[in-house]
C-alpha positions, 0 to 999 in steps of 0.5 A: 500500500505504498504511501498510505500504509508506510506512514503507519509502519514507520514506528517499529515498536508497536507496544511503545505506540500503544502505550503512548496512545494509552490503548489496552490492546487485545487483537481479538476483541478489537477485531470483533469490534471492527467486524461488528461495525462492518456488519452495521455498514453492510446492512445499512449500505449495501452499495459499498462493495469494498466494505461488503467484500471485507464483511464476506471475507473477514479471514483475509482482513484478520490475517492482514491485520495480524501482520500489520497491527498498526493499521488497526489504530487507523481503522479504530480512528475511522469507525464512524467514517465509512468513506475513509474506512472504505479507502483504508480497506481498498488500500489493504486489498490492493496491497494483498492483490499486488503481493499475490503470485498468480499462476496457471494450472491446466485441467483435462477435458476428455471425450467419451473414450477419455481422450484429451480434447483440450485443457482448461486454464485455471487460475491459482494464487499464492499469498501469505494471507488467507487469499485464494483464487476465488477471493481474488476473482471476487475482488477483481470484479469489484475493482475492475481488475478482471481484464488485467488478470486476463491479460496476464494469464493470456500472456502466461499461456502464450509463453507456455505454448512457445516453451512447448509446456502445452500442446493441446488446445487450451481455454481461458476465461473472460468476463463479458465486461472484458470483451466489451473493453475497447482494449481487449482485442487490440491487446490480444493482437499485440501479444499474438504478434509479439510472440508469433502465435499461429492460432491455426496450429494452436487452438485457444478457446475463450470461455465467456463467463455468464455471471454477467448478462450477455448483451443483445447488441451488435457491438458485442456480436461483432466482437465475438465474430472478430475473435472467431475470424482471428482464429479463436474458438468461443465457449459459454461457461457455467450454463444452467447455473443459478443465474442462467437457466434453460431459457436464458441459455437458449436466448444467449445462443440466439443472441450470438446466432449460435456462433459458439463452439462449446458450452459448459454446464456449471458443476453445481448444476451437474450435481443438482441434476444428478441428485434429481436423477437418482431420485426421479429418473424421468424428471421433467427437468432432466428431459428439458436439459437433455433437449436443450443440449441436443438443440445445441448439438444440432447447431454443431456445438459441443457440450461439456459436463464439469466436475465429474467425480464418479463413474455413475456421474459419468454414465449420467452425463454421457447416457442421460444428458448426452454430453460430449465432453467431461471434466473433473476429478474422476479423470485425474485418478 
């Protein structure tokens, strides 16, 4: 946190500082007091995303404050000043983000004969604080850093391709807001040119995350067409999720005139459908899902079931839902 937190770190002897401020310090009591205040702000100001984030991820704040106890004094001084508190928390999160090491793992996606079809890029985070890749992605969304993460990971993937660490087709996630950003395609072109990447020889799939609404606009449609003309394959990720159900998935496919190569069924929904199937094999919802999958397949779109853990789940996905490809723990055994 550069300038702001440097001020509070200048005094090396924290006990001396507390004594001078006449503070009877107990970390856990103080943290509980902070948490109580954050809760009050959370319920009275749901638009304050940074404070809401801290409320949701209190373990991150606690780990940071254990390493930077001087900051507690700053927080205590501003418990009744939400704007300043929001600023302090923003600086804390920015420092945690900047100190986190980002890396890429690759996970297999296989066909019905267990042949590898492509790898999915998976973000991993190494941090001295209790900060994992889910936390980072949540933070990136509220701080508009998702595009910077995409750019870093895309470059990482391209480097791995050039160093021959990977040779299979590879997929990478992108938010709708990333694709809409005017710098998205120019930055990709720059990386491709600087690294002499041939997308005809190396397939790269851009997975559009459906946690943001797919825009029914000519602008978005043309960006997808441009990416396909450049040689990228396009996928919808997390369909049939809590946010995107059957009608919405069909609508999204129609918006892009079925210019989608792959759709991936959200892992939670695969598990939900599987549990329904075990209780009611002929459930109407299972039949509707299967029909939607066949509709996509009739448009030459391949369908992936995520998080397949058992042979029984594989049978369900393959023989009941008629899925094409599979991803999950079962294939790591």
